[in-house]
All heavy atoms as an XYZ file, in Angstrom:
935
protein
N     131.909     77.026     93.992
C     132.248     75.911     94.843
C     133.712     75.534     94.630
O     134.220     75.609     93.528
C     131.384     74.697     94.530
C     129.966     74.857     94.900
S     129.415     73.379     95.713
C     127.699     73.719     95.771
N     134.315     75.149     95.710
C     135.713     74.740     95.675
C     135.801     73.245     95.985
O     135.167     72.761     96.914
C     136.500     75.531     96.726
C     137.948     75.174     96.781
C     138.686     75.935     97.874
O     138.071     76.738     98.584
O     139.891     75.711     97.999
N     136.574     72.525     95.200
C     136.788     71.100     95.456
C     138.027     70.952     96.337
O     139.098     71.427     95.986
C     136.974     70.330     94.161
C     135.718     70.286     93.343
C     135.878     69.394     92.129
C     134.567     69.410     91.373
N     134.387     68.277     90.510
N     137.831     70.330     97.490
C     138.944     70.094     98.406
C     138.834     68.701     99.000
O     137.830     68.010     98.819
C     138.990     71.136     99.540
C     137.743     71.055    100.415
C     139.197     72.529     99.003
C     137.830     71.920    101.652
N     139.847     68.314     99.716
C     139.884     67.003    100.356
C     139.666     67.191    101.856
O     140.264     68.050    102.484
C     141.238     66.355    100.103
C     141.258     64.906    100.428
C     142.360     64.238     99.667
N     142.261     62.812     99.885
C     143.240     61.988     99.684
N     144.384     62.425     99.212
N     143.084     60.711     99.910
N     138.790     66.365    102.397
C     138.525     66.377    103.826
C     139.195     65.162    104.456
O     139.077     64.051    103.938
C     137.016     66.309    104.078
C     136.640     66.148    105.532
C     135.142     66.077    105.691
O     134.458     67.075    105.539
N     134.631     64.898    105.976
N     139.902     65.372    105.557
C     140.509     64.271    106.305
C     139.833     64.189    107.664
O     139.587     65.216    108.303
C     141.999     64.500    106.480
N     139.527     62.972    108.092
C     138.918     62.753    109.399
C     139.770     61.738    110.147
O     140.069     60.658    109.619
C     137.464     62.243    109.268
C     136.855     62.012    110.647
C     136.620     63.218    108.465
N     140.175     62.102    111.368
C     140.937     61.203    112.225
C     140.037     60.741    113.359
O     139.319     61.553    113.958
C     142.152     61.914    112.830
C     143.402     62.054    111.972
C     143.147     62.842    110.721
C     144.522     62.665    112.780
N     140.061     59.450    113.648
C     139.323     58.866    114.757
C     140.355     58.449    115.799
O     141.147     57.538    115.562
C     138.500     57.665    114.288
C     137.436     58.056    113.288
C     137.725     58.116    111.931
C     136.152     58.382    113.713
C     136.754     58.486    111.005
C     135.173     58.753    112.794
C     135.490     58.799    111.445
O     134.528     59.164    110.540
N     140.332     59.139    116.941
C     141.375     58.981    117.940
C     140.748     58.461    119.228
O     140.067     59.194    119.951
C     142.073     60.326    118.208
C     142.508     60.966    116.885
C     143.250     60.138    119.155
C     142.489     62.450    116.893
N     140.974     57.201    119.510
C     140.469     56.620    120.748
C     141.211     57.180    121.938
O     142.376     57.559    121.839
N     140.556     57.228    123.082
C     141.185     57.790    124.272
C     141.680     56.733    125.253
O     142.351     57.073    126.218
C     140.220     58.756    124.974
C     139.780     59.949    124.131
C     138.955     60.910    124.976
C     140.956     60.662    123.484
N     141.365     55.467    125.011
C     141.900     54.428    125.886
C     143.359     54.176    125.552
O     143.753     54.132    124.389
C     141.122     53.118    125.741
C     139.773     53.163    126.427
O     139.391     54.173    126.987
N     139.061     52.060    126.373
N     144.170     53.998    126.579
C     145.586     53.709    126.431
C     145.779     52.344    125.765
O     145.052     51.385    126.069
C     146.228     53.712    127.826
C     147.702     53.490    127.793
O     148.441     54.453    127.538
O     148.123     52.336    128.014
N     146.751     52.250    124.873
C     146.988     51.000    124.139
C     147.426     49.859    125.060
O     147.159     48.697    124.770
C     148.044     51.217    123.057
N     148.090     50.181    126.164
C     148.604     49.140    127.060
C     147.589     48.703    128.109
O     147.420     47.513    128.366
C     149.888     49.618    127.746
C     150.976     49.960    126.740
O     151.113     49.216    125.735
O     151.673     50.970    126.945
N     146.895     49.687    128.715
C     145.968     49.369    129.805
C     144.536     49.172    129.328
O     143.709     48.656    130.071
C     145.965     50.494    130.862
O     145.426     51.685    130.274
C     147.373     50.741    131.395
N     144.236     49.619    128.107
C     142.886     49.562    127.527
C     141.892     50.402    128.329
O     140.687     50.168    128.272
C     142.388     48.127    127.398
C     143.228     47.284    126.504
N     142.712     46.373    125.635
C     144.568     47.193    126.332
C     143.683     45.763    124.973
N     144.822     46.253    125.397
N     142.400     51.382    129.096
C     141.557     52.289    129.866
C     141.994     53.721    129.603
O     143.160     53.978    129.310
C     141.667     51.993    131.361
C     141.127     50.626    131.736
C     141.250     50.345    133.226
O     141.605     51.270    133.990
O     140.990     49.201    133.617
N     141.075     54.655    129.747
C     141.397     56.061    129.574
C     142.182     56.531    130.789
O     141.716     56.427    131.920
C     140.109     56.878    129.391
C     140.374     58.327    129.052
C     139.115     59.082    128.686
O     138.202     58.528    128.082
N     139.068     60.355    129.038
N     143.383     57.065    130.565
C     144.267     57.447    131.667
C     143.981     58.836    132.224
O     144.221     59.097    133.396
C     145.728     57.408    131.211
C     146.265     56.021    130.975
C     147.684     56.095    130.482
C     148.606     55.514    131.524
N     149.994     55.416    131.059
N     143.515     59.749    131.385
C     143.333     61.143    131.785
C     141.909     61.584    131.483
O     141.192     60.938    130.720
C     144.319     62.050    131.036
C     145.749     61.614    131.166
C     146.391     61.009    130.107
C     146.436     61.795    132.358
C     147.714     60.598    130.223
C     147.756     61.378    132.487
C     148.395     60.775    131.419
N     141.536     62.721    132.040
C     140.230     63.298    131.740
C     140.154     63.719    130.274
O     141.171     64.086    129.666
N     138.973     63.691    129.711
C     138.777     63.998    128.297
C     139.280     65.393    127.948
O     139.862     65.601    126.883
C     137.287     63.846    127.931
O     136.880     62.507    128.257
C     137.051     64.094    126.453
N     139.108     66.360    128.839
C     139.545     67.733    128.565
C     141.054     67.804    128.333
O     141.523     68.598    127.516
C     139.122     68.682    129.693
C     139.435     70.141    129.413
C     138.841     70.677    128.118
O     137.708     70.318    127.763
O     139.536     71.467    127.437
N     141.824     66.982    129.015
C     143.279     66.971    128.801
C     143.597     66.529    127.369
O     144.474     67.092    126.715
C     143.980     66.063    129.803
C     145.490     66.047    129.627
C     146.188     65.317    130.736
C     147.694     65.430    130.557
N     148.423     64.926    131.702
N     142.888     65.533    126.867
C     143.099     65.088    125.484
C     142.720     66.188    124.497
O     143.406     66.390    123.496
C     142.313     63.805    125.202
C     142.809     62.624    125.975
C     142.158     62.181    127.119
C     143.941     61.917    125.563
C     142.614     61.087    127.830
C     144.402     60.823    126.261
C     143.731     60.415    127.399
O     144.194     59.330    128.098
N     141.622     66.902    124.786
C     141.237     68.035    123.944
C     142.353     69.075    123.898
O     142.685     69.602    122.840
C     139.967     68.721    124.482
C     138.662     68.207    123.951
C     137.738     67.603    124.801
C     138.310     68.370    122.613
C     136.515     67.154    124.338
C     137.088     67.928    122.137
C     136.204     67.316    122.996
O     135.004     66.886    122.536
N     142.917     69.403    125.059
C     143.984     70.410    125.110
C     145.194     69.988    124.284
O     145.770     70.790    123.544
C     144.403     70.675    126.553
C     143.438     71.547    127.318
C     144.021     72.072    128.614
N     144.579     71.045    129.475
C     143.914     70.398    130.425
N     142.640     70.662    130.642
N     144.514     69.487    131.171
N     145.581     68.727    124.399
C     146.726     68.222    123.619
C     146.421     68.294    122.131
O     147.240     68.761    121.333
C     147.081     66.782    124.036
C     147.607     66.763    125.474
C     148.095     66.161    123.073
C     147.703     65.381    126.083
N     145.232     67.844    121.745
C     144.836     67.858    120.334
C     144.852     69.279    119.789
O     145.401     69.531    118.712
C     143.449     67.234    120.201
C     142.940     67.076    118.789
C     142.134     65.806    118.665
C     142.104     68.255    118.378
N     144.272     70.221    120.528
C     144.246     71.614    120.072
C     145.659     72.178    119.937
O     145.964     72.897    118.985
C     143.410     72.475    121.023
C     141.912     72.242    120.863
C     141.101     73.275    121.622
N     141.322     73.238    123.053
C     140.506     72.665    123.940
N     139.398     72.074    123.532
N     140.778     72.700    125.225
N     146.525     71.833    120.873
C     147.914     72.309    120.818
C     148.624     71.767    119.574
O     149.305     72.512    118.865
C     148.664     71.895    122.085
C     150.106     72.261    122.062
N     150.544     73.558    122.243
C     151.212     71.519    121.839
C     151.850     73.586    122.148
N     152.287     72.365    121.898
N     148.467     70.475    119.309
C     149.109     69.868    118.134
C     148.615     70.541    116.857
O     149.415     70.923    115.999
C     148.853     68.339    118.099
C     149.239     67.744    116.743
C     149.618     67.651    119.223
N     147.318     70.711    116.715
C     146.773     71.320    115.498
C     147.222     72.764    115.341
O     147.517     73.213    114.238
C     145.257     71.207    115.487
S     144.699     69.493    115.327
N     147.304     73.482    116.454
C     147.792     74.871    116.400
C     149.241     74.903    115.927
O     149.625     75.770    115.141
C     147.645     75.510    117.774
C     147.841     76.998    117.800
C     147.461     77.680    119.124
N     147.620     76.897    120.329
C     146.598     76.359    121.024
N     145.357     76.543    120.633
N     146.822     75.655    122.112
N     150.062     73.956    116.371
C     151.464     73.903    115.966
C     151.603     73.666    114.460
O     152.549     74.130    113.835
C     152.216     72.817    116.741
C     152.336     73.092    118.222
C     153.010     74.416    118.520
O     154.085     74.700    118.024
N     152.360     75.252    119.322
N     150.665     72.935    113.875
C     150.680     72.676    112.433
C     149.913     73.743    111.652
O     149.790     73.647    110.434
C     150.101     71.290    112.128
C     151.068     70.175    112.428
C     151.012     69.473    113.624
C     152.056     69.821    111.511
C     151.905     68.445    113.895
C     152.953     68.798    111.773
C     152.876     68.115    112.968
O     153.762     67.102    113.243
N     149.345     74.738    112.341
C     148.573     75.815    111.711
C     147.391     75.252    110.912
O     147.156     75.634    109.766
C     149.454     76.692    110.823
C     150.594     77.310    111.567
N     150.435     78.410    112.371
C     151.890     76.959    111.648
C     151.587     78.724    112.909
N     152.495     77.863    112.499
N     146.667     74.329    111.539
C     145.553     73.653    110.886
C     144.259     73.997    111.620
O     144.183     73.879    112.844
C     145.772     72.123    110.895
C     144.554     71.391    110.388
C     146.989     71.760    110.074
N     143.252     74.443    110.872
C     141.921     74.663    111.432
C     141.186     73.329    111.470
O     141.270     72.541    110.516
C     141.156     75.662    110.573
N     140.479     73.079    112.564
C     139.849     71.778    112.748
C     138.458     71.922    113.350
O     138.114     72.953    113.917
C     140.691     70.863    113.664
C     142.061     70.621    113.090
C     140.789     71.436    115.062
N     137.716     70.862    113.236
C     136.474     70.686    113.964
C     136.627     69.388    114.749
O     137.108     68.384    114.204
C     135.303     70.595    112.982
O     134.110     70.364    113.680
N     136.237     69.411    116.011
C     136.413     68.232    116.867
C     135.089     67.882    117.518
O     134.370     68.755    117.992
C     137.460     68.491    117.977
C     137.659     67.250    118.836
C     138.776     68.960    117.390
N     134.791     66.596    117.546
C     133.614     66.132    118.280
C     134.001     64.904    119.102
O     135.005     64.242    118.822
C     132.465     65.795    117.326
O     132.836     64.766    116.444
N     133.217     64.640    120.106
C     133.441     63.490    120.978
C     132.376     62.452    120.695
O     131.184     62.754    120.742
C     133.394     63.924    122.449
C     133.604     62.823    123.481
C     135.021     62.250    123.379
C     133.355     63.364    124.883
N     132.805     61.246    120.377
C     131.896     60.139    120.106
C     132.193     58.982    121.042
O     133.236     58.939    121.672
C     132.059     59.630    118.665
C     131.543     60.594    117.636
O     130.981     61.623    117.958
N     131.744     60.272    116.381
N     131.282     58.046    121.091
C     131.527     56.767    121.752
C     131.836     55.780    120.647
O     131.152     55.742    119.632
C     130.306     56.314    122.541
C     129.930     57.229    123.694
C     130.895     57.120    124.872
O     131.436     56.022    125.114
O     131.092     58.149    125.545
N     132.887     54.996    120.819
C     133.262     54.050    119.774
C     133.639     52.696    120.350
O     133.774     52.528    121.558
N     133.803     51.746    119.463
C     134.268     50.426    119.864
C     135.030     49.812    118.697
O     134.822     50.170    117.540
C     133.102     49.530    120.269
O     132.210     49.368    119.191
N     135.931     48.906    119.010
C     136.756     48.255    117.995
C     137.458     47.055    118.623
O     137.323     46.798    119.825
C     137.783     49.239    117.417
C     138.800     49.678    118.439
C     140.034     49.057    118.530
C     138.503     50.692    119.340
C     140.947     49.438    119.497
C     139.411     51.078    120.292
C     140.638     50.449    120.376
O     141.534     50.819    121.330
N     138.223     46.351    117.817
C     139.019     45.233    118.306
C     140.500     45.596    118.249
O     140.981     46.048    117.216
C     138.776     43.984    117.453
C     137.412     43.394    117.656
C     136.351     43.781    116.855
C     137.191     42.468    118.655
C     135.091     43.244    117.033
C     135.930     41.930    118.854
C     134.876     42.317    118.041
N     141.211     45.410    119.370
C     142.664     45.574    119.367
C     143.278     44.491    118.486
O     142.624     43.486    118.166
C     143.228     45.430    120.788
C     143.309     46.711    121.539
N     144.302     47.628    121.346
C     142.503     47.228    122.514
C     144.118     48.646    122.167
N     143.032     48.434    122.865
N     144.533     44.690    118.107
C     145.227     43.686    117.290
C     145.273     42.332    117.978
O     145.316     41.304    117.317
C     146.637     44.174    116.945
C     146.634     45.321    115.961
C     148.022     45.847    115.639
O     149.010     45.379    116.237
O     148.106     46.740    114.776
N     145.248     42.307    119.326
C     145.274     41.033    120.057
C     143.889     40.395    120.170
O     143.725     39.352    120.794
C     145.901     41.205    121.438
C     145.049     42.049    122.388
O     143.917     42.445    122.033
O     145.538     42.325    123.508
N     142.865     41.042    119.569
C     141.515     40.491    119.566
C     140.617     41.004    120.677
O     139.431     40.687    120.712
N     141.149     41.795    121.597
C     140.369     42.332    122.709
C     139.376     43.362    122.193
O     139.735     44.264    121.445
C     141.300     43.010    123.748
O     142.296     42.086    124.159
C     140.505     43.502    124.939
N     138.108     43.210    122.602
C     137.062     44.160    122.228
C     137.090     45.323    123.208
O     137.130     45.129    124.421
C     135.691     43.482    122.260
C     134.551     44.389    121.858
C     134.368     44.746    120.526
C     133.662     44.874    122.804
C     133.318     45.569    120.146
C     132.609     45.702    122.431
C     132.450     46.039    121.107
O     131.409     46.850    120.742
N     137.070     46.553    122.684
C     137.205     47.746    123.508
C     136.103     48.740    123.171
O     135.817     48.972    122.007
C     138.587     48.410    123.265
C     138.706     49.695    124.064
C     139.710     47.458    123.599
N     135.501     49.313    124.203
C     134.586     50.440    124.046
C     135.267     51.640    124.676
O     135.880     51.528    125.745
C     133.257     50.163    124.741
C     132.483     49.037    124.093
C     131.175     48.738    124.809
O     130.957     49.254    125.929
O     130.378     47.983    124.241
N     135.198     52.811    124.001
C     135.899     53.971    124.515
C     135.342     55.259    123.947
O     134.608     55.252    122.963
C     137.390     53.882    124.189
C     137.679     53.995    122.712
C     139.161     53.841    122.390
O     140.014     54.168    123.222
O     139.437     53.376    121.275
N     135.744     56.358    124.567
C     135.463     57.671    124.005
C     136.439     57.888    122.853
O     137.604     57.493    122.930
C     135.647     58.755    125.053
C     134.608     58.712    126.145
C     134.838     59.799    127.162
C     133.780     59.701    128.251
N     134.048     60.674    129.326
N     135.942     58.524    121.800
C     136.744     58.753    120.600
C     136.618     60.216    120.186
O     135.499     60.720    120.041
C     136.258     57.842    119.447
O     136.363     56.481    119.864
C     137.074     58.062    118.190
N     137.751     60.886    120.013
C     137.739     62.229    119.451
C     137.762     62.101    117.935
O     138.562     61.344    117.384
C     138.950     63.029    119.914
C     138.964     63.418    121.389
C     140.259     64.154    121.738
C     137.760     64.278    121.746
N     136.865     62.806    117.280
C     136.796     62.807    115.820
C     137.261     64.179    115.351
O     136.637     65.192    115.643
C     135.370     62.503    115.320
C     135.326     62.509    113.799
C     134.888     61.172    115.887
N     138.384     64.188    114.656
C     139.044     65.412    114.216
C     138.853     65.547    112.711
O     139.294     64.689    111.954
C     140.529     65.336    114.565
C     141.454     66.415    114.046
C     141.095     67.754    114.648
C     142.895     66.050    114.368
N     138.181     66.619    112.274
C     137.928     66.854    110.856
C     138.751     68.048    110.392
O     138.742     69.098    111.034
C     136.432     67.123    110.610
O     135.676     66.021    111.123
C     136.140     67.303    109.132
N     139.459     67.858    109.269
C     140.290     68.914    108.693
C     139.961     69.029    107.207
O     139.753     68.026    106.542
C     141.774     68.570    108.852
C     142.204     68.420    110.288
S     143.902     67.845    110.454
C     143.669     66.089    110.180
N     139.932     70.258    106.702
C     139.618     70.497    105.298
C     140.822     71.102    104.595
O     141.439     72.041    105.114
C     138.442     71.465    105.175
C     137.202     71.046    105.923
S     136.419     69.626    105.200
C     135.281     70.422    104.127
N     141.173     70.579    103.424
C     142.217     71.166    102.608
C     143.612     71.043    103.187
O     144.468     71.879    102.908
N     143.865     70.035    103.979
C     145.169     69.822    104.600
C     145.918     68.763    103.790
O     145.327     67.778    103.341
C     145.004     69.357    106.066
C     146.337     69.088    106.721
C     144.217     70.397    106.853
N     147.215     68.959    103.583
C     147.984     67.998    102.797
C     148.017     66.643    103.488
O     147.949     66.550    104.723
C     149.440     68.470    102.586
O     150.118     68.465    103.848
C     149.486     69.848    101.936
N     148.141     65.583    102.688
C     148.216     64.226    103.232
C     149.403     64.092    104.183
O     149.314     63.411    105.209
C     148.339     63.198    102.109
C     147.073     63.096    101.274
O     146.069     63.762    101.587
O     147.086     62.320    100.295
N     150.511     64.735    103.855
C     151.703     64.666    104.709
C     151.420     65.275    106.084
O     151.779     64.692    107.118
C     152.873     65.393    104.053
C     154.135     65.360    104.892
C     155.291     66.095    104.236
O     155.240     66.359    103.017
O     156.246     66.399    104.955
N     150.759     66.420    106.116
C     150.424     67.052    107.392
C     149.454     66.192    108.184
O     149.593     66.045    109.409
C     149.847     68.462    107.162
O     150.835     69.258    106.492
C     149.460     69.135    108.467
N     148.475     65.596    107.521
C     147.526     64.708    108.194
C     148.279     63.549    108.840
O     148.043     63.204    110.007
C     146.450     64.188    107.216
C     145.604     63.095    107.862
C     145.572     65.339    106.729
N     149.206     62.938    108.096
C     149.989     61.817    108.650
C     150.824     62.262    109.839
O     150.917     61.544    110.846
C     150.872     61.200    107.575
C     150.129     60.289    106.596
C     151.085     59.501    105.720
N     151.894     60.352    104.860
C     151.514     60.828    103.681
N     150.316     60.529    103.214
N     152.312     61.590    102.966
N     151.439     63.444    109.752
C     152.262     63.936    110.859
C     151.414     64.190    112.106
O     151.817     63.836    113.218
C     152.997     65.206    110.443
C     154.103     64.949    109.443
C     154.734     66.231    108.915
O     154.419     67.331    109.428
O     155.563     66.133    107.989
N     150.251     64.790    111.927
C     149.354     65.026    113.059
C     148.910     63.699    113.661
O     148.911     63.520    114.884
C     148.143     65.881    112.628
C     148.603     67.317    112.332
C     147.048     65.874    113.690
C     147.548     68.187    111.675
N     148.540     62.751    112.810
C     148.099     61.436    113.300
C     149.230     60.744    114.071
O     148.991     60.155    115.131
C     147.626     60.567    112.142
N     150.450     60.816    113.557
C     151.588     60.196    114.262
C     151.808     60.851    115.622
O     152.034     60.165    116.619
C     152.856     60.304    113.417
C     152.947     59.277    112.340
C     154.357     59.275    111.711
N     154.251     58.880    110.325
C     154.424     59.664    109.274
N     154.773     60.915    109.407
N     154.278     59.193    108.058
N     151.776     62.187    115.647
C     151.965     62.888    116.918
C     150.900     62.486    117.933
O     151.205     62.160    119.082
C     151.919     64.407    116.715
C     153.184     64.972    116.096
O     154.163     64.215    115.911
O     153.181     66.185    115.790
N     149.637     62.514    117.518
C     148.551     62.175    118.439
C     148.610     60.715    118.860
O     148.326     60.385    120.010
C     147.204     62.522    117.813
C     146.963     64.021    117.602
C     145.671     64.251    116.825
C     146.953     64.777    118.924
N     148.992     59.845    117.948
C     149.138     58.423    118.271
C     150.179     58.247    119.380
O     149.973     57.491    120.330
C     149.536     57.647    117.011
S     149.344     55.867    117.139
N     151.274     58.977    119.255
C     152.337     58.910    120.265
C     151.892     59.534    121.581
O     152.014     58.912    122.639
C     153.599     59.633    119.751
O     154.043     58.990    118.560
C     154.706     59.607    120.784
N     151.376     60.765    121.537
C     150.995     61.474    122.757
C     149.887     60.753    123.516
O     149.858     60.774    124.739
C     150.550     62.905    122.454
C     151.633     63.766    121.865
C     151.306     64.823    121.029
C     152.976     63.550    122.136
C     152.290     65.642    120.488
C     153.971     64.357    121.598
C     153.628     65.408    120.766
N     148.946     60.135    122.783
C     147.822     59.454    123.429
C     148.104     57.969    123.679
O     147.251     57.250    124.176
C     146.559     59.577    122.573
C     145.975     60.968    122.486
C     146.578     62.064    123.074
C     144.799     61.167    121.794
C     146.030     63.339    122.986
C     144.232     62.437    121.692
C     144.848     63.521    122.295
N     149.296     57.500    123.319
C     149.697     56.092    123.451
C     148.639     55.166    122.830
O     148.087     54.282    123.478
C     149.964     55.697    124.900
C     150.683     54.356    124.978
O     151.517     54.032    124.128
N     150.363     53.568    125.985
N     148.407     55.380    121.541
C     147.419     54.596    120.798
C     148.078     53.495    119.985
O     149.204     53.650    119.529
C     146.640     55.508    119.845
C     145.752     56.490    120.535
C     144.661     55.796    121.294
O     143.804     55.150    120.717
N     144.703     55.895    122.606
N     147.373     52.392    119.808
C     147.828     51.330    118.916
C     147.810     51.845    117.478
O     148.717     51.568    116.692
C     146.893     50.127    119.080
C     147.307     48.897    118.339
C     146.405     47.728    118.708
O     145.314     47.620    118.113
O     146.790     46.957    119.592
N     146.775     52.628    117.151
C     146.655     53.217    115.815
C     145.591     54.311    115.856
O     144.816     54.400    116.802
C     146.272     52.154    114.771
O     145.013     51.605    115.084
N     145.574     55.120    114.807
C     144.540     56.132    114.601
C     143.993     55.910    113.198
O     144.758     55.783    112.242
C     145.115     57.552    114.755
C     145.443     57.810    116.224
C     144.151     58.596    114.206
C     146.052     59.169    116.495
N     142.685     55.845    113.094
C     142.041     55.667    111.792
C     141.965     57.012    111.082
O     141.530     58.010    111.664
C     140.637     55.092    111.969
C     139.799     54.960    110.701
C     140.443     53.979    109.721
C     138.388     54.538    111.036
N     142.398     57.047    109.821
C     142.325     58.251    108.995
C     141.469     57.930    107.776
O     141.683     56.914    107.118
C     143.732     58.702    108.527
C     143.630     59.958    107.663
C     144.660     58.923    109.709
N     140.494     58.794    107.491
C     139.696     58.623    106.275
C     139.720     59.921    105.490
O     139.859     61.008    106.052
C     138.259     58.208    106.602
O     137.572     59.268    107.225
N     139.599     59.785    104.173
C     139.618     60.937    103.275
C     138.362     60.924    102.419
O     137.899     59.867    101.994
C     140.828     60.883    102.331
C     142.158     61.026    103.014
C     142.914     59.911    103.343
C     142.681     62.279    103.312
C     144.150     60.032    103.965
C     143.914     62.415    103.924
C     144.636     61.292    104.246
O     145.859     61.424    104.848
N     137.848     62.133    102.131
C     136.712     62.294    101.242
C     136.956     63.528    100.383
O     137.336     64.578    100.903
C     135.402     62.504    102.038
O     135.235     61.436    102.958
C     134.210     62.599    101.112
N     136.754     63.392     99.084
C     136.786     64.560     98.213
C     135.420     65.222     98.298
O     134.387     64.549     98.233
C     137.086     64.157     96.764
C     138.507     63.629     96.604
O     139.400     64.131     97.312
O     138.719     62.725     95.785
N     135.405     66.542     98.457
C     134.129     67.228     98.606
C     134.189     68.621     97.986
O     135.258     69.117     97.654
C     133.730     67.315    100.079
S     134.907     68.131    101.142
N     133.028     69.198     97.828
C     132.917     70.570     97.348
C     132.449     71.420     98.513
O     131.565     71.015     99.273
C     131.917     70.657     96.200
C     132.382     69.948     94.954
C     131.408     70.094     93.798
O     130.353     70.750     93.972
O     131.698     69.557     92.731
N     133.054     72.602     98.649
C     132.702     73.471     99.767
C     132.427     74.885     99.279
O     132.893     75.288     98.215
C     133.845     73.537    100.799
O     134.996     74.110    100.174
C     134.187     72.169    101.338
N     131.682     75.602    100.077
C     131.505     77.032     99.875
C     131.008     77.627    101.185
O     130.507     76.920    102.058
C     130.550     77.344     98.717
C     129.142     76.937     98.962
N     128.688     75.658     98.781
C     128.079     77.648     99.380
C     127.409     75.595     99.081
N     127.009     76.784     99.445
N     131.170     78.923    101.328
C     130.751     79.621    102.530
C     129.473     80.397    102.260
O     129.296     80.968    101.192
C     131.820     80.618    102.987
C     133.051     79.948    103.545
C     134.170     79.738    102.749
C     133.091     79.541    104.870
C     135.302     79.125    103.266
C     134.217     78.927    105.395
C     135.320     78.725    104.592
O     136.431     78.122    105.095
N     128.601     80.428    103.237
C     127.427     81.289    103.243
C     127.773     82.433    104.184
O     128.135     82.202    105.342
C     126.168     80.546    103.757
C     125.930     79.269    102.969
C     124.969     81.495    103.786
C     125.525     79.476    101.538
N     127.682     83.678    103.725
C     128.116     84.808    104.534
C     127.006     85.818    104.823
O     127.289     86.966    105.092
C     129.297     85.507    103.861
C     130.525     84.631    103.747
C     131.678     85.394    103.171
C     132.899     84.512    103.118
N     134.090     85.250    102.705
N     125.774     85.412    104.744
C     124.673     86.326    105.028
C     124.572     86.579    106.534
O     124.822     85.681    107.327
C     123.354     85.746    104.523
C     123.298     85.650    103.011
O     124.058     86.388    102.366
O     122.519     84.840    102.488
N     124.197     87.806    106.906
C     124.024     88.164    108.308
C     122.766     88.988    108.467
O     122.328     89.662    107.545
C     125.213     88.970    108.819
C     126.519     88.221    108.760
C     127.613     89.029    109.375
N     127.689     90.353    108.778
C     128.774     91.097    108.758
N     129.874     90.663    109.302
N     128.773     92.292    108.186
N     122.231     88.982    109.642
C     121.106     89.843    109.974
C     121.679     91.172    110.438
O     122.549     91.221    111.300
C     120.240     89.228    111.098
C     119.619     87.917    110.602
C     119.182     90.224    111.558
C     118.856     87.187    111.695
N     121.185     92.244    109.857
C     121.648     93.577    110.249
C     120.477     94.306    110.912
O     119.420     94.480    110.323
C     122.132     94.339    109.026
C     123.428     93.749    108.495
C     123.899     94.541    107.281
N     125.228     94.182    106.868
C     125.568     93.075    106.227
N     124.652     92.173    105.946
N     126.818     92.849    105.865
N     120.709     94.736    112.141
C     119.667     95.417    112.906
C     120.018     96.886    113.003
O     121.169     97.266    113.247
C     119.553     94.789    114.310
C     119.183     93.305    114.163
C     118.535     95.529    115.151
C     119.184     92.537    115.448
N     119.006     97.743    112.800
C     119.176     99.197    112.941
C     120.193     99.789    111.976
O     120.984    100.647    112.344
C     119.540     99.571    114.387
C     118.456     99.179    115.351
O     117.280     99.212    115.001
N     118.851     98.834    116.535
N     120.183     99.354    110.771
C     121.094     99.959    109.767
C     120.312    100.796    108.810
O     119.235    100.584    108.457
C     121.841     98.865    109.010
C     122.947     98.298    109.819
C     123.845     97.395    108.962
O     123.754     97.385    107.719
O     124.656     96.684    109.558
């Protein structure tokens, strides 16, 4: 088992100014994938429904992309979060870290061998 750090970014899709999603979800996926590819980071992405309060107190419900990265430096995580915050015009992006142990299972079914 290998001990590594997992980073998870929660990226809302509603615009910080209009409080509404400006583009189709697939466009946000494309931007996110492009940013991660530029940083040479492998990721897992899922789409969730989320809600939170803006700094001005406004309650918002929105689609949220959840980006999970394993073994990425804190500096790279911050740079990715800053880029996505800017590109998606977000008030902020939530970043969480968890120390975890990982390993790969590599068994396969072999037919006709």
